[in-house]
C-alpha positions as YAML, in Angstrom:
chain: A
units: angstrom
residues:
- id: 1
  name: MET
  ca: [-0.11, 0.02, -0.06]
- id: 2
  name: ASN
  ca: [1.06, 3.73, -0.73]
- id: 3
  name: LYS
  ca: [-0.35, 7.08, 0.72]
- id: 4
  name: VAL
  ca: [-1.73, 9.33, -1.68]
- id: 5
  name: LYS
  ca: [-1.45, 13.26, -0.33]
- id: 6
  name: ILE
  ca: [-3.05, 15.97, -1.84]
- id: 7
  name: GLN
  ca: [-1.68, 19.04, -0.28]
- id: 8
  name: ASP
  ca: [-4.58, 21.92, -1.37]
- id: 9
  name: ALA
  ca: [-7.86, 20.54, -1.88]
- id: 10
  name: ILE
  ca: [-11.57, 21.44, -1.93]
- id: 11
  name: ILE
  ca: [-13.60, 18.53, -0.13]
- id: 12
  name: GLY
  ca: [-16.97, 18.35, -0.80]
- id: 13
  name: LEU
  ca: [-19.38, 16.71, 1.77]
- id: 14
  name: GLY
  ca: [-22.61, 16.99, 0.29]
- id: 15
  name: LYS
  ca: [-25.27, 19.36, -0.61]
- id: 16
  name: ASP
  ca: [-26.09, 20.26, 2.87]
- id: 17
  name: LYS
  ca: [-22.94, 20.92, 4.44]
- id: 18
  name: ASP
  ca: [-19.80, 23.18, 3.72]
- id: 19
  name: PRO
  ca: [-16.80, 22.08, 1.98]
- id: 20
  name: LEU
  ca: [-13.81, 21.70, 3.53]
- id: 21
  name: PHE
  ca: [-10.51, 23.15, 2.60]
- id: 22
  name: GLY
  ca: [-7.20, 21.31, 2.90]
- id: 23
  name: SER
  ca: [-5.12, 18.21, 2.72]
- id: 24
  name: VAL
  ca: [-6.16, 14.68, 1.86]
- id: 25
  name: GLN
  ca: [-4.50, 11.88, 2.93]
- id: 26
  name: TYR
  ca: [-5.43, 8.29, 2.10]
- id: 27
  name: GLU
  ca: [-4.08, 4.66, 1.58]
- id: 28
  name: ARG
  ca: [-4.16, 3.23, -2.20]
- id: 29
  name: PRO
  ca: [-5.90, 1.36, -3.14]
- id: 30
  name: ALA
  ca: [-8.79, 3.28, -2.13]
- id: 31
  name: LYS
  ca: [-12.25, 1.52, -1.42]
- id: 32
  name: THR
  ca: [-15.62, 2.78, 0.00]
- id: 33
  name: ASN
  ca: [-14.56, 2.10, 3.23]
- id: 34
  name: THR
  ca: [-10.97, 3.77, 3.26]
- id: 35
  name: ILE
  ca: [-10.68, 6.21, 5.77]
- id: 36
  name: VAL
  ca: [-9.46, 9.72, 4.53]
- id: 37
  name: THR
  ca: [-7.78, 12.06, 6.51]
- id: 38
  name: VAL
  ca: [-8.65, 15.75, 5.77]
- id: 39
  name: GLN
  ca: [-6.59, 18.56, 7.48]
- id: 40
  name: THR
  ca: [-7.65, 21.95, 7.47]
- id: 41
  name: ASP
  ca: [-6.34, 25.44, 8.76]
- id: 42
  name: ASP
  ca: [-7.96, 24.38, 12.41]
- id: 43
  name: LYS
  ca: [-8.93, 20.62, 12.67]
- id: 44
  name: THR
  ca: [-8.32, 17.41, 11.31]
- id: 45
  name: VAL
  ca: [-10.87, 15.03, 10.30]
- id: 46
  name: GLN
  ca: [-11.18, 11.53, 9.41]
- id: 47
  name: ILE
  ca: [-13.91, 10.32, 6.90]
- id: 48
  name: PRO
  ca: [-14.86, 7.38, 5.17]
- id: 49
  name: LEU
  ca: [-14.30, 7.80, 1.41]
- id: 50
  name: ASN
  ca: [-18.03, 6.82, 0.87]
- id: 51
  name: GLN
  ca: [-19.10, 9.90, 2.91]
- id: 52
  name: ILE
  ca: [-17.05, 12.19, 0.50]
- id: 53
  name: GLU
  ca: [-19.20, 13.56, -2.59]
- id: 54
  name: ILE
  ca: [-15.96, 15.18, -4.43]
- id: 55
  name: ILE
  ca: [-12.69, 15.93, -4.02]
- id: 56
  name: VAL
  ca: [-10.98, 18.80, -6.50]
- id: 57
  name: PHE
  ca: [-7.50, 19.85, -6.60]
- id: 58
  name: ARG
  ca: [-4.91, 21.38, -9.00]
- id: 59
  name: PHE
  ca: [-3.25, 18.16, -10.43]
- id: 60
  name: ASP
  ca: [-0.38, 20.06, -11.69]
- id: 61
  name: ALA
  ca: [0.61, 23.52, -13.54]
- id: 62
  name: GLU
  ca: [-1.96, 23.13, -16.36]
- id: 63
  name: THR
  ca: [-4.49, 20.60, -15.35]
- id: 64
  name: PHE
  ca: [-7.26, 20.21, -12.42]
- id: 65
  name: GLY
  ca: [-7.96, 16.76, -10.84]
- id: 66
  name: LEU
  ca: [-11.54, 15.72, -9.37]
- id: 67
  name: ILE
  ca: [-12.10, 12.08, -7.35]
- id: 68
  name: PHE
  ca: [-15.58, 11.34, -7.63]
- id: 69
  name: ASN
  ca: [-17.43, 7.94, -7.51]
- id: 70
  name: TYR
  ca: [-13.73, 6.91, -6.41]
- id: 71
  name: ARG
  ca: [-12.18, 7.59, -9.53]
- id: 72
  name: LEU
  ca: [-9.69, 10.23, -10.60]
- id: 73
  name: CYS
  ca: [-10.47, 12.51, -13.61]
- id: 74
  name: ILE
  ca: [-8.44, 14.72, -15.06]
- id: 75
  name: SER
  ca: [-9.46, 18.27, -16.82]
- id: 76
  name: ASP
  ca: [-8.37, 19.07, -20.30]
- id: 77
  name: LYS
  ca: [-5.66, 21.44, -20.68]
- id: 78
  name: LYS
  ca: [-8.67, 24.07, -22.72]
- id: 79
  name: SER
  ca: [-10.75, 24.18, -19.43]
- id: 80
  name: PHE
  ca: [-7.51, 25.27, -16.79]
- id: 81
  name: ASN
  ca: [-8.84, 28.98, -16.80]
- id: 82
  name: LEU
  ca: [-12.50, 27.84, -16.45]
- id: 83
  name: TRP
  ca: [-11.31, 25.47, -13.41]
- id: 84
  name: ASN
  ca: [-8.81, 27.97, -11.68]
- id: 85
  name: ARG
  ca: [-11.43, 30.80, -11.79]
- id: 86
  name: GLN
  ca: [-14.29, 28.94, -10.48]
- id: 87
  name: THR
  ca: [-11.85, 27.04, -7.51]
- id: 88
  name: LYS
  ca: [-10.43, 30.43, -6.58]
- id: 89
  name: LYS
  ca: [-13.91, 31.85, -6.33]
- id: 90
  name: LEU
  ca: [-14.76, 28.90, -3.91]
- id: 91
  name: ALA
  ca: [-11.45, 28.30, -2.09]
- id: 92
  name: CYS
  ca: [-10.67, 32.26, -1.81]
- id: 93
  name: HIS
  ca: [-7.15, 31.38, -3.19]
- id: 94
  name: GLU
  ca: [-5.79, 29.84, -6.19]
- id: 95
  name: LEU
  ca: [-5.15, 26.26, -5.54]
- id: 96
  name: GLN
  ca: [-1.72, 24.99, -5.40]
- id: 97
  name: PRO
  ca: [-0.43, 22.18, -7.78]
- id: 98
  name: ASN
  ca: [0.15, 18.76, -6.25]
- id: 99
  name: PHE
  ca: [2.10, 16.77, -8.62]
...
């Protein structure tokens, strides 16, 4: 097993809950009951992966990534500026590249 750590992410817990902003760490291979550690500025929470709706992060300098339904998806380079504007509005800062 190896650990995955995403340093700067938006973590969506569902439409009735405010998103969390911070880092995400989990063991691979991830399954529905895999425990994800979310570290924010003021707290650390551990949540089963199946309780996280979406994780959005800047994958590298030109693309964004998201984890949805336990799968990693990568944006195309053409949509980078749109993703960057939208995530900057939500997170109140430009997300930093992770890889």
